[in-house]
N, CA, C and O atoms as a GROMACS GRO file, in nm:
protein
  220
    1MET      N    1  -1.272   0.570  -2.835
    1MET     CA    2  -1.260   0.534  -2.975
    1MET      C    3  -1.129   0.587  -3.035
    1MET      O    4  -1.058   0.514  -3.105
    2VAL      N    5  -1.097   0.712  -3.008
    2VAL     CA    6  -0.974   0.771  -3.061
    2VAL      C    7  -0.853   0.700  -3.002
    2VAL      O    8  -0.755   0.676  -3.073
    3ALA      N    9  -0.859   0.666  -2.873
    3ALA     CA   10  -0.746   0.598  -2.810
    3ALA      C   11  -0.723   0.461  -2.872
    3ALA      O   12  -0.609   0.420  -2.891
    4ILE      N   13  -0.829   0.392  -2.904
    4ILE     CA   14  -0.816   0.260  -2.967
    4ILE      C   15  -0.750   0.274  -3.104
    4ILE      O   16  -0.658   0.199  -3.137
    5GLU      N   17  -0.796   0.370  -3.182
    5GLU     CA   18  -0.739   0.392  -3.315
    5GLU      C   19  -0.592   0.435  -3.305
    5GLU      O   20  -0.509   0.393  -3.385
    6GLY      N   21  -0.562   0.520  -3.207
    6GLY     CA   22  -0.424   0.562  -3.186
    6GLY      C   23  -0.335   0.445  -3.148
    6GLY      O   24  -0.222   0.434  -3.196
    7GLY      N   25  -0.387   0.357  -3.062
    7GLY     CA   26  -0.311   0.238  -3.022
    7GLY      C   27  -0.286   0.145  -3.140
    7GLY      O   28  -0.177   0.089  -3.154
    8GLU      N   29  -0.387   0.131  -3.224
    8GLU     CA   30  -0.371   0.046  -3.342
    8GLU      C   31  -0.266   0.106  -3.437
    8GLU      O   32  -0.183   0.034  -3.491
    9ALA      N   33  -0.271   0.237  -3.456
    9ALA     CA   34  -0.173   0.303  -3.544
    9ALA      C   35  -0.032   0.287  -3.488
    9ALA      O   36   0.062   0.261  -3.562
   10ALA      N   37  -0.018   0.302  -3.357
   10ALA     CA   38   0.113   0.286  -3.294
   10ALA      C   39   0.164   0.143  -3.310
   10ALA      O   40   0.282   0.121  -3.335
   11GLY      N   41   0.074   0.048  -3.294
   11GLY     CA   42   0.113  -0.092  -3.311
   11GLY      C   43   0.158  -0.123  -3.453
   11GLY      O   44   0.257  -0.193  -3.474
   12GLU      N   45   0.085  -0.069  -3.549
   12GLU     CA   46   0.123  -0.089  -3.689
   12GLU      C   47   0.259  -0.024  -3.718
   12GLU      O   48   0.341  -0.080  -3.790
   13ALA      N   49   0.281   0.095  -3.662
   13ALA     CA   50   0.409   0.164  -3.683
   13ALA      C   51   0.523   0.084  -3.622
   13ALA      O   52   0.629   0.071  -3.682
   14ARG      N   53   0.501   0.030  -3.501
   14ARG     CA   54   0.604  -0.050  -3.435
   14ARG      C   55   0.639  -0.171  -3.520
   14ARG      O   56   0.757  -0.202  -3.540
   15LEU      N   57   0.538  -0.240  -3.570
   15LEU     CA   58   0.563  -0.358  -3.652
   15LEU      C   59   0.637  -0.322  -3.781
   15LEU      O   60   0.725  -0.396  -3.825
   16ALA      N   61   0.602  -0.208  -3.840
   16ALA     CA   62   0.669  -0.165  -3.964
   16ALA      C   63   0.816  -0.134  -3.938
   16ALA      O   64   0.902  -0.171  -4.018
   17VAL      N   65   0.846  -0.068  -3.826
   17VAL     CA   66   0.986  -0.037  -3.792
   17VAL      C   67   1.062  -0.166  -3.767
   17VAL      O   68   1.176  -0.181  -3.813
   18GLU      N   69   1.002  -0.259  -3.693
   18GLU     CA   70   1.068  -0.386  -3.665
   18GLU      C   71   1.095  -0.464  -3.794
   18GLU      O   72   1.201  -0.525  -3.809
   19LYS      N   73   1.000  -0.462  -3.885
   19LYS     CA   74   1.018  -0.533  -4.012
   19LYS      C   75   1.130  -0.469  -4.094
   19LYS      O   76   1.213  -0.538  -4.153
   20ARG      N   77   1.132  -0.336  -4.096
   20ARG     CA   78   1.231  -0.263  -4.175
   20ARG      C   79   1.372  -0.277  -4.117
   20ARG      O   80   1.469  -0.292  -4.192
   21THR      N   81   1.384  -0.272  -3.985
   21THR     CA   82   1.517  -0.275  -3.923
   21THR      C   83   1.562  -0.415  -3.885
   21THR      O   84   1.682  -0.440  -3.869
   22GLY      N   85   1.467  -0.505  -3.872
   22GLY     CA   86   1.501  -0.641  -3.828
   22GLY      C   87   1.532  -0.649  -3.680
   22GLY      O   88   1.586  -0.750  -3.633
   23LYS      N   89   1.499  -0.543  -3.606
   23LYS     CA   90   1.526  -0.539  -3.463
   23LYS      C   91   1.397  -0.507  -3.388
   23LYS      O   92   1.311  -0.435  -3.438
   24PRO      N   93   1.384  -0.561  -3.267
   24PRO     CA   94   1.264  -0.529  -3.189
   24PRO      C   95   1.268  -0.385  -3.138
   24PRO      O   96   1.373  -0.333  -3.100
   25VAL      N   97   1.153  -0.322  -3.139
   25VAL     CA   98   1.142  -0.186  -3.086
   25VAL      C   99   1.138  -0.192  -2.934
   25VAL      O  100   1.200  -0.109  -2.867
   26ILE      N  101   1.066  -0.287  -2.881
   26ILE     CA  102   1.053  -0.303  -2.736
   26ILE      C  103   1.156  -0.405  -2.690
   26ILE      O  104   1.154  -0.521  -2.732
   27THR      N  105   1.244  -0.362  -2.602
   27THR     CA  106   1.343  -0.453  -2.544
   27THR      C  107   1.324  -0.453  -2.392
   27THR      O  108   1.254  -0.367  -2.338
   28ASN      N  109   1.386  -0.547  -2.325
   28ASN     CA  110   1.378  -0.549  -2.179
   28ASN      C  111   1.431  -0.419  -2.121
   28ASN      O  112   1.376  -0.368  -2.023
   29LYS      N  113   1.538  -0.365  -2.180
   29LYS     CA  114   1.599  -0.243  -2.127
   29LYS      C  115   1.506  -0.123  -2.142
   29LYS      O  116   1.481  -0.053  -2.044
   30ASN      N  117   1.454  -0.099  -2.262
   30ASN     CA  118   1.371   0.020  -2.277
   30ASN      C  119   1.233   0.002  -2.215
   30ASN      O  120   1.169   0.101  -2.180
   31ALA      N  121   1.187  -0.121  -2.200
   31ALA     CA  122   1.061  -0.144  -2.128
   31ALA      C  123   1.080  -0.108  -1.981
   31ALA      O  124   0.990  -0.050  -1.920
   32ALA      N  125   1.194  -0.142  -1.924
   32ALA     CA  126   1.222  -0.109  -1.784
   32ALA      C  127   1.235   0.043  -1.768
   32ALA      O  128   1.188   0.099  -1.669
   33GLN      N  129   1.298   0.109  -1.865
   33GLN     CA  130   1.311   0.254  -1.860
   33GLN      C  131   1.174   0.321  -1.868
   33GLN      O  132   1.147   0.418  -1.797
   34LEU      N  133   1.089   0.268  -1.953
   34LEU     CA  134   0.954   0.323  -1.966
   34LEU      C  135   0.877   0.303  -1.836
   34LEU      O  136   0.806   0.394  -1.791
   35GLN      N  137   0.890   0.187  -1.775
   35GLN     CA  138   0.822   0.161  -1.649
   35GLN      C  139   0.870   0.260  -1.542
   35GLN      O  140   0.789   0.312  -1.466
   36ASP      N  141   1.000   0.285  -1.536
   36ASP     CA  142   1.053   0.380  -1.439
   36ASP      C  143   0.998   0.521  -1.464
   36ASP      O  144   0.964   0.592  -1.370
   37LEU      N  145   0.990   0.559  -1.590
   37LEU     CA  146   0.938   0.690  -1.626
   37LEU      C  147   0.792   0.704  -1.584
   37LEU      O  148   0.754   0.804  -1.523
   38VAL      N  149   0.711   0.605  -1.617
   38VAL     CA  150   0.569   0.609  -1.584
   38VAL      C  151   0.550   0.610  -1.432
   38VAL      O  152   0.466   0.685  -1.381
   39THR      N  153   0.626   0.528  -1.362
   39THR     CA  154   0.617   0.526  -1.216
   39THR      C  155   0.652   0.662  -1.158
   39THR      O  156   0.585   0.710  -1.066
   40GLY      N  157   0.757   0.724  -1.209
   40GLY     CA  158   0.795   0.857  -1.162
   40GLY      C  159   0.687   0.961  -1.187
   40GLY      O  160   0.661   1.046  -1.102
   41LEU      N  161   0.624   0.954  -1.304
   41LEU     CA  162   0.517   1.048  -1.335
   41LEU      C  163   0.399   1.030  -1.241
   41LEU      O  164   0.342   1.128  -1.192
   42ILE      N  165   0.362   0.906  -1.217
   42ILE     CA  166   0.250   0.878  -1.127
   42ILE      C  167   0.281   0.927  -0.986
   42ILE      O  168   0.195   0.987  -0.921
   43GLU      N  169   0.401   0.902  -0.939
   43GLU     CA  170   0.439   0.947  -0.805
   43GLU      C  171   0.438   1.099  -0.796
   43GLU      O  172   0.397   1.155  -0.695
   44THR      N  173   0.483   1.167  -0.901
   44THR     CA  174   0.483   1.313  -0.903
   44THR      C  175   0.340   1.366  -0.897
   44THR      O  176   0.310   1.460  -0.824
   45ILE      N  177   0.253   1.306  -0.975
   45ILE     CA  178   0.112   1.348  -0.976
   45ILE      C  179   0.050   1.326  -0.839
   45ILE      O  180  -0.023   1.412  -0.788
   46ASN      N  181   0.077   1.211  -0.779
   46ASN     CA  182   0.023   1.183  -0.646
   46ASN      C  183   0.074   1.282  -0.543
   46ASN      O  184  -0.002   1.329  -0.458
   47ASP      N  185   0.203   1.315  -0.550
   47ASP     CA  186   0.261   1.412  -0.456
   47ASP      C  187   0.196   1.549  -0.471
   47ASP      O  188   0.164   1.614  -0.372
   48LYS      N  189   0.175   1.591  -0.595
   48LYS     CA  190   0.111   1.721  -0.618
   48LYS      C  191  -0.032   1.720  -0.570
   48LYS      O  192  -0.081   1.819  -0.515
   49SER      N  193  -0.101   1.608  -0.591
   49SER     CA  194  -0.239   1.595  -0.544
   49SER      C  195  -0.244   1.604  -0.392
   49SER      O  196  -0.332   1.670  -0.336
   50ASP      N  197  -0.150   1.537  -0.326
   50ASP     CA  198  -0.144   1.542  -0.179
   50ASP      C  199  -0.117   1.684  -0.132
   50ASP      O  200  -0.174   1.728  -0.032
   51ASP      N  201  -0.029   1.756  -0.203
   51ASP     CA  202   0.002   1.894  -0.167
   51ASP      C  203  -0.122   1.983  -0.180
   51ASP      O  204  -0.146   2.069  -0.096
   52GLN      N  205  -0.200   1.962  -0.285
   52GLN     CA  206  -0.321   2.041  -0.307
   52GLN      C  207  -0.426   2.016  -0.199
   52GLN      O  208  -0.496   2.108  -0.157
   53GLU      N  209  -0.436   1.891  -0.154
   53GLU     CA  210  -0.533   1.857  -0.051
   53GLU      C  211  -0.493   1.917   0.083
   53GLU      O  212  -0.580   1.944   0.167
   54GLY      N  213  -0.363   1.937   0.105
   54GLY     CA  214  -0.314   1.990   0.231
   54GLY      C  215  -0.330   2.141   0.244
   54GLY      O  216  -0.307   2.196   0.352
   55LYS      N  217  -0.368   2.209   0.136
   55LYS     CA  218  -0.381   2.356   0.139
   55LYS      C  219  -0.510   2.399   0.203
   55LYS      O  220  -0.536   2.519   0.213
   0.00000   0.00000   0.00000
């Protein structure tokens, strides 16, 4: 429930910024950067998990 409300608030904030600035918040460039960041985090977590299992 909290995650849904947080997502809605974030969406409303994004739309407000886009309306105020006249520019999109999400672009192909920053979406790709976000994807790279998330992928890196997931890989780091998996590596640490693998290390813990090997102990």
